[in-house]
Phi, psi and omega in degrees: 000130178256147177244145180254126178291142177295144181232169170228164180260125173244162182231149169222194185294345179263356178119201187278150179209133175280133176231160176305140188300328183264001182288143175271345175278172186234209189294317182297319178295316181297322177299318180294323177300318180287327183283332189233061176276069194253297190243338188079358179276139180243164174298141183284166183307315181300326179291317178296321176299315180297316178300315179299319180295321179297313181293324177299308182293322180299317180295318179297317182290318179297327173293316180300323181277001178076021183259350186224130178304130185301323180297312178294317182300316181293326176293320177296318179303314180294314182296318180294323178295322176298320175298315180299324181281348177102007184294331187243028181302327182290351179268356179264094196246005184274138180295149174304319184273093189216202176304135190295339178276349185077015182304321182299321180283325174299317178291327175303314178295314181302317183289318178299313182293320180296313180294320178293319178297318176299320178298318178300325180278358176099010181261153178286159175302138180088003182290331183060024173293330167252119189268133182296326180269308187292328185252301185291321184266012184303126179079011186230166169219153172306329186291337174251336180289314185295312177297327177295318179296322177301313182297313183295317179298318179295321176300316180301316184284315183294312183286321185276331186241307189288312181299316176299323179296317179291324175299319178296318178294318179302314180294321179295320179292321176297320178297318178292326177300315178295317181297321185268002185302321180289347185276112179257130185222182179273128172284165181223132170228141185058026184066014180246158179301137176232194183290162183299152176215152174279138174303325177295330177290322175301315181289331173296323175297317178298316179299322179294324175299314182294319179302317180287330173297320176298318179298318179294323179291327177294326174293321178299322177299323177296319176300317184284343181290340178273118186240159186275350186306136182108346181273345184047237195290306186231013180103355182276342182081018180299140177068024173223150180290141182301333181267354188304303188297316181299320181289320177297316179300321180297318179294314181297321179302319179296318184291317185268000179056042176204133184288127168241147186221149175294135179299152175267005177214089184293334185291322176284328186293328181260338182275349183220171169239036184299320179297319179294318178298321178295317177296320177298325177297323177294319177297320179300316181293322174300317179298319178297319178296313182295324177298316180297315181296310182297321181291318177301312182297321177300315180290321180295337177264006185293150181131239009282344184255322184265005179246203180289314172062028181273343177234149169251118178271150176303138179269112187249343178193157175301145187262348185211145175275352183236334184254103182298139175085355181284135179233127185253157180279065190290329181291312173300323180297321178297317180294321178300320178293321174303314181298321177299319179294321179296319178295322176295319178299325181294325175299318178295324177296318177298316178299322179297318179294329176290348177275031180259114183230122180055242190265009184205141168275138183239033172225034185293319178300320178299317179298316180300312183302312188284321178297313183289323177296318180299313181297318181292317179297317179297321179297310182293317180296321180293314179301316181296317179298318181297309187284321188261355179229295191300314184296337182258008181293142175229145177272145174259179178271357187293320179300306178299325182296331183275349186296315182297334179274354186291132181287336183280001168299338178299340179302324180291339179281335188303316179294343185265311186248359180096153185298315186295316180292322178296322177296321177298318178299315182296317181294322178295319179296320179294320183291323187262348182081007178272174179272164176301319181300315183296317181290321181296329177301321184277324192258000178228172177262009182292139178282167178299321179297318178293319178298319179298319180289315185290320185267019177291113183299326182297321179294332181281352177267006181246153180288159175099181180267070188297330183289327180073175182286151177282152176240149176078000000 
């Protein structure tokens, strides 16, 4: 037995359309629902919040400019704020894969806010006493609202979630750098043994990557602070008050505690997604850094007996359904997968920017989805990695134990006996399984005291010619 949900009739410029009786959206949204039954994916919460804030600020400014009746305007202000707060998220029903300008989602917002504002004024849903275009969308176009919403939503996620997560990781890595500073181990280049390095120096390098990633994201925020609002259809600003965009930006800046400003070149702002691509590039670089850090830590903890075994990672879950006692580096693996998804998203962002033709980009929903997902995934993955892995890392004795056996200690001999003779010592040590010290005793005139000073691993972790010239 099938049941039919009650409906009501709403109208738009194309005519009548049945919508669910209790829906706050209208005919344009329902058409989009029918037109795009593609993925089931919807715009994420930060984007809906950004849309609500734009409509909220627009109504306040239009009232201030004398363009909107205060009774209608105040109802829109209340309804739009409710959208921004998340009260009507279930009413945003249009698929991500839709019209390339995002017009369907802009109209989804306009209709929800209009119907809710009408309800606040005492009218039934579908009355159109508050009009989605004439009132809610006053002074706007999907062509400037949607890119503006992308920028604001990305600012919310990057500033509110991702930057704090990276700051936490940065501090955790610095703490581990200090903790591990006394641990001297073998460095590696080309996956081969190299000269000694402090484990703390490796972690200082990781902290430096994160620090620079934070710096790049702050630049990305500057890119995103420039918004398209005010350009309306093609960047000319037709049908909007000259002061509208600047005043709306000022209001939104206060709410999100971050300055957003009307672009000084609307034609580039609406015809491209270059700012979004630049922000995506910063996210991509952060992902590359995190991938390197997580992978290094995973490898340094490999073993525990047949691998490198220089780190002990926190044991968070059994590692095998068949091998008892096995523990895997699952937290770094999760972050590595996040990084892979972010890199894939960046390809989609590049493709979205390539969807810029003449006066409009027509891949904006795709850009919004991937930019916001990347920022959110990196934030969550970074927090998890910091708390469940980095803070619990411990150094083993395996790294220091291998230093005396390292063939690259011969590097310290090169300034004293020359590169070629030092290479002979290293090759002899490799062939016989002896240490550099043992072979150097036989093949050089250096005394035991001189060898101890020259082959001191701690001195080799510092810049300069620490060994100094040989005497005697």
